[in-house]
C-alpha positions as CSV (number, residue, x, y, z in Angstrom):
1,M,46.7,106.6,122.8
2,E,45.5,103.9,125.3
3,T,45.6,104.9,129.0
4,D,44.3,103.6,132.3
5,T,42.7,106.0,134.8
6,I,42.0,105.8,138.6
7,R,39.1,107.8,139.9
8,N,38.0,107.8,143.6
9,G,39.7,104.5,144.3
10,M,37.9,102.7,141.4
11,V,39.9,101.4,138.5
12,F,38.7,102.0,135.0
13,H,40.4,99.8,132.4
14,L,40.6,101.6,129.1
15,A,43.2,99.4,127.5
16,D,42.9,96.1,125.7
17,D,46.2,94.8,127.2
18,D,46.5,92.8,130.5
19,W,47.2,95.0,133.5
20,E,48.2,94.9,137.1
21,I,47.2,97.2,140.0
22,A,49.8,98.2,142.7
23,A,48.7,99.9,146.0
24,N,51.0,102.1,147.9
25,V,50.1,103.2,151.6
26,D,51.5,106.4,153.1
27,K,52.3,105.4,156.7
28,E,52.1,109.0,157.9
29,T,48.8,110.1,156.3
30,G,47.3,106.7,155.8
31,S,46.4,107.6,152.3
32,V,46.5,105.0,149.6
33,S,47.6,105.5,146.0
34,Y,47.2,103.2,143.2
35,S,49.2,102.6,140.1
36,I,48.5,100.6,137.0
37,A,51.1,98.7,135.0
38,I,50.3,97.4,131.6
39,V,51.6,93.8,131.3
40,P,53.3,93.4,127.9
41,D,51.9,90.7,125.6
42,E,54.7,88.2,125.4
43,A,53.5,86.9,122.1
44,A,53.5,90.4,120.7
45,A,57.0,91.0,122.1
46,V,58.3,87.8,120.4
47,E,56.6,88.8,117.2
48,D,58.2,92.3,117.4
49,N,61.6,90.8,117.9
50,D,61.0,88.4,115.0
51,S,60.1,91.3,112.8
52,H,63.3,93.2,113.8
53,G,65.3,90.0,113.1
54,F,63.8,89.7,109.6
55,L,64.5,93.4,109.0
56,W,68.2,93.0,109.9
57,L,68.4,89.8,107.9
58,G,67.0,91.6,104.8
59,V,69.5,94.5,105.3
60,A,72.4,91.9,105.6
61,L,71.3,90.1,102.4
62,A,71.1,93.4,100.6
63,V,74.6,94.3,101.6
64,V,75.9,90.9,100.6
65,V,74.3,91.1,97.2
66,T,75.7,94.6,96.7
67,V,79.2,93.5,97.6
68,L,78.9,90.5,95.3
69,F,77.9,92.7,92.4
70,A,80.7,95.1,93.1
71,V,83.3,92.3,93.2
72,K,81.9,90.9,90.0
73,Y,82.1,94.2,88.3
74,L,85.7,94.8,89.4
75,L,86.7,91.4,88.3
76,K,85.1,91.9,84.9
77,K,86.7,95.3,84.6
78,N,90.2,94.0,85.5
79,R,89.8,91.0,83.2
80,S,88.9,93.4,80.4
81,I,92.0,95.5,81.1
82,D,94.1,92.4,81.2
83,V,92.8,91.2,77.8
84,K,93.4,94.7,76.3
85,T,96.9,94.8,77.7
86,K,97.7,91.3,76.5
87,T,96.3,92.1,73.1
88,A,98.3,95.3,72.9
89,G,101.4,93.4,73.9
90,Q,100.9,90.8,71.3
91,E,100.3,93.4,68.6
92,N,103.5,95.2,69.6
93,S,105.5,92.0,69.5
94,L,104.2,91.3,66.0
95,R,105.0,94.7,64.8
96,Q,108.5,94.4,66.3
97,E,108.9,91.2,64.3
98,L,107.9,93.1,61.1
99,L,110.6,95.7,61.9
100,K,113.2,93.0,62.2
101,Q,112.5,91.9,58.6
102,K,113.4,95.3,57.3
103,D,116.8,95.6,55.5
104,I,117.8,98.6,57.5
105,Y,117.2,96.7,60.7
106,K,119.4,93.9,59.4
107,S,122.0,96.5,58.5
108,F,122.1,97.8,62.0
109,C,122.5,94.2,63.3
110,K,125.5,93.6,61.1
111,K,127.1,96.6,62.7
112,G,126.6,95.1,66.1
113,Y,123.4,96.8,67.2
114,F,120.3,95.1,68.6
115,S,122.5,92.5,70.2
116,T,121.9,90.9,73.6
117,V,125.7,91.0,74.2
118,R,127.2,94.4,75.0
119,K,130.3,95.2,72.9
120,N,133.0,97.6,73.7
121,K,132.7,99.5,70.5
122,L,130.0,99.7,67.9
123,A,130.4,100.6,64.2
124,V,129.4,104.1,63.2
125,V,126.1,104.6,61.4
126,E,125.4,107.2,58.9
127,E,122.7,109.9,59.3
128,S,120.9,108.4,56.3
129,E,120.8,105.0,58.0
130,I,119.4,106.6,61.1
131,N,116.7,108.3,59.1
132,E,115.8,105.1,57.3
133,L,115.4,103.2,60.5
134,C,113.2,106.0,61.8
135,E,111.1,105.8,58.7
136,A,110.7,102.1,59.1
137,V,109.5,102.6,62.7
138,S,107.1,105.3,61.6
139,E,105.6,102.9,59.0
140,I,105.2,99.9,61.4
141,F,104.1,101.9,64.5
142,P,101.6,104.5,63.3
143,T,100.0,104.9,66.7
144,F,103.4,105.6,68.2
145,V,104.0,108.3,65.6
146,E,100.6,109.9,66.3
147,F,101.5,110.0,70.0
148,L,104.8,111.8,69.2
149,N,103.2,114.2,66.8
150,S,100.5,115.1,69.4
151,H,103.1,116.4,71.8
152,G,104.9,118.7,69.3
153,L,108.4,117.2,69.8
154,S,111.3,118.7,67.9
155,A,112.7,116.8,64.9
156,K,115.7,115.6,67.0
157,D,113.5,114.3,69.9
158,Y,111.2,112.7,67.4
159,Q,114.2,110.9,65.8
160,F,115.5,109.9,69.3
161,C,112.1,108.4,70.3
162,C,111.9,106.4,67.0
163,L,115.4,104.9,67.6
164,L,114.3,104.0,71.2
165,K,111.1,102.4,69.8
166,S,113.2,100.3,67.4
167,G,114.7,98.5,70.5
168,L,118.1,100.2,70.7
169,T,119.6,100.2,74.2
170,T,120.9,103.2,76.2
171,F,124.5,102.1,75.4
172,E,123.7,101.8,71.7
173,L,122.1,105.2,71.6
174,S,125.1,106.7,73.4
175,E,127.3,105.2,70.6
176,I,125.1,106.6,67.9
177,Y,125.0,110.1,69.3
178,C,128.6,109.9,70.6
179,V,127.6,111.0,74.2
180,S,127.7,109.3,77.6
181,E,124.9,106.9,78.8
182,S,124.2,109.5,81.5
183,A,123.4,112.1,78.8
184,I,121.0,109.6,77.1
185,F,119.3,108.9,80.4
186,K,118.8,112.7,81.0
187,R,117.4,113.1,77.5
188,K,114.9,110.3,78.2
189,Q,113.8,112.0,81.4
190,K,113.3,115.3,79.6
191,I,111.2,113.8,76.8
192,K,109.3,111.8,79.5
193,E,108.2,115.1,81.1
194,L,107.4,116.7,77.7
195,T,105.1,113.8,76.8
196,G,103.2,114.1,80.1
197,F,104.6,111.1,82.0
198,K,106.6,113.1,84.6
199,S,104.8,111.4,87.6
200,D,104.7,108.0,86.0
201,K,106.9,105.5,88.0
202,R,107.7,103.5,84.9
203,T,110.9,104.1,82.9
204,F,110.6,106.0,79.7
205,D,111.8,102.8,77.9
206,A,108.8,100.9,79.3
207,I,106.4,103.6,78.3
208,V,107.7,103.8,74.8
209,E,107.5,100.0,74.5
210,E,103.9,100.0,75.5
211,I,102.7,102.8,73.1
């Protein structure tokens, strides 16, 4: 460490930097004390400030680059999710069109089901017709069937979900099962919990449509 030392009133300069001597006189004793102050090198100070400036600039650039990569990653991820969702939606629509070509679907339509216009009373459908429609849904939507089987639903709940997947409304289901729409809604909520979607904010209809 560089130091400056005063001995017997003489100054010994041991540092390479510029320095100044200050003399202090004690008025009572008449003694004189000396102090040495190292004068900072202005050029060195400027260089030091510049080095700190470059350091902070480097840190700022690193942060900016990191943020840009993070944003790029998130955008790419979201784009990938959007593409998958769009593809899944298109596939679901195509399968729904295939279901509409089935004779049993057309038979339900003739009885007033799958209509955009709500009717006061719908024709009664036979148990065999319900089973046939469920078989058609099972054939066209294998992934949906796998989902239902993986949750060990009862035969009645399985049938109910297949009818819902076919596109039947709450009112139409209430007509088929001869119960109130409120009862149909409660059944949807029950199956929603059984299939692990209790905390999902979407309706069970929307969930079934996407599977």
